[in-house]
N, C-alpha and C positions, 0 to 999 in steps of 0.2 A: 504494500500500500504506500502510495506516495505521500510525503509529508507536505504540509503547507507552512512555509517559514513565515515568521512575523517580519515586520519592516526592517528591524535592525539586522536580523539574520540575513534578510534579502540583500540589504546594502553591503554586508560583508562578502556575500557571494557574488555581488555585482561589481566588486572593486576593479577587476581588469577593464571593464567597460568605462567605469568612472575615470580610470587612469588615461584611457584613450581620449575621453572628452577633455580632460585637463591638458593633455598633450596638444590637442587641437587649439585650445585657448592660448597655450604658450606659443604655438607656432603663429597664430594670428598676431600676438603681441610682438614677437620677434620680427615678423614681417613689417609691422607698422614702425617699429623702432629702427630697424636697419635699412628701410627703404629711403630714409632721409639721408643716410650716409652714402648711398650708392652701392652698398655691399649687399650681401644676401646669397642665399643658395646653400653654401656649404654649412654654415652654422645651423640653418633650419634642418638640413639633412641629418646632422649629428643629433640635434634635439629630437627629431622624429625617431631616429634609431634608438636613442636612450629611452624615449617614451614607450616604444614598442617592447623593448627589453624589460622595462619595469612592469608593463602589463603582463608579459609572459611570466615574469617572476611571481607576480600576484596570482596568476592563474595556477601556477605550479604549486605554490606554497601557501596561498592565502586562504583557501577554504577547505572544508571537510567534504570531499566529493564521494565519500563512501555512502552517504545518504542521498537518495534521489528525492526530489520534491519540486514544488512550485514556488516561484518567487513572486512577490508583489501581487498577491491574491490571484494567482493563476495566470498571469500574463506571460511569464517566462518559465521555462523548465530547467531544472538543474539535474543533469544525468550525464553518464559517461559519453554518450553520443555528442551532446552539446560541448562538453569540455574538449573532446578530440577535435571537433571542427573549429573551435575557437583557437586551439593551439596551432592547427594547420593554417588558419588565416593569419595569425600573428607571425608565424615563421615565414610565410610567403611574403607578407608585407615587409618584414625585416630584410629578407633577401632582395626584394625590389629596391628598398632604400639603399642597401649596401652596393648593389650593382649600378644604381643610378647616380651615386655620388661622383664618380669620375666621368660620367657620360657628358658628351657635348651636344647631344641631340636636343635637349631642352636648353633654351637660352638661359643665361645667368639670371635674368630678371624674372623668369617664369619658374625657377626651381623652388622658390618658397611656396608658390601656389601649388605646385605639383606635390610637394610633401604634405601640405595641409589636406589636399584632396585625397591623397593616398591613405593617410591616417583616418580621415573621415569615412572613407570606403571600408576600411578595416573595422571600424566601429559598427557600421551597418551590417557587415557580414557576421560579426560576433553576436549582435542582437538577433539576426536572422537565424543563426544556428540554435539559439535557445528559445525561439518564439513558440509559445504553446497556445496562443490565442490568435484567432483570425485577424483581429485588429493589429496586433503586434507584427504578425507576419506581413500584412499589407503595408504597414508603415516602414518596416525594414526593407522590403523589396523596393518600395518607392525611393527610399533614401539611397540604397545601393545603385539603383538605376540612374538616379540624378547625378551621383558622383561619377558613375561610369561615363555618362554622356559628357560631363565636363572634362574628364581626363582624356576622352577620345579627341576632343577638339582642342587639346592643350597646345600643340604647335600652331600658333595663331596665323602664321604666314603660309601654312600648308592648306591649299584649297581642298584636297582630298580629306584631310582630317576634319575640316569644318563641315564638309558634306556628310561625312560619317556621323558626326555629332548631331547634325540636324535630323 
């Protein structure tokens, strides 16, 4: 029988997603602060990587995953299936950040936006992996699709990317 966690226990089990949300806020702040100086890109990439590693650490060691149950009054599920796919999403996003740091495909001015969108996409995938309610599933699919559309059209001067994003 699946347990229903109260709000405090739900927040503790939701810490990896909260860390991803905090990382997005930090990336927005870094982008606003460093855009005045004409820098950007590499520091946001490092911040995104550190945020993803912290979320993975919280996923691995932050909760008691031996008990399965529902978080936030049945909106999200906590089970080995969700934990596996959250770990897969976090590892994939970290590898994407790692491989895109030395990349020259994305212009220096667009790298900060790229990392912010990538971490936001990862947050959506993590919520989608544990969605147990039709409303949460719909919201997470919409969030992931919007971030995917924005990432597709990221090379602003590429007409094919703009057409694909449309």
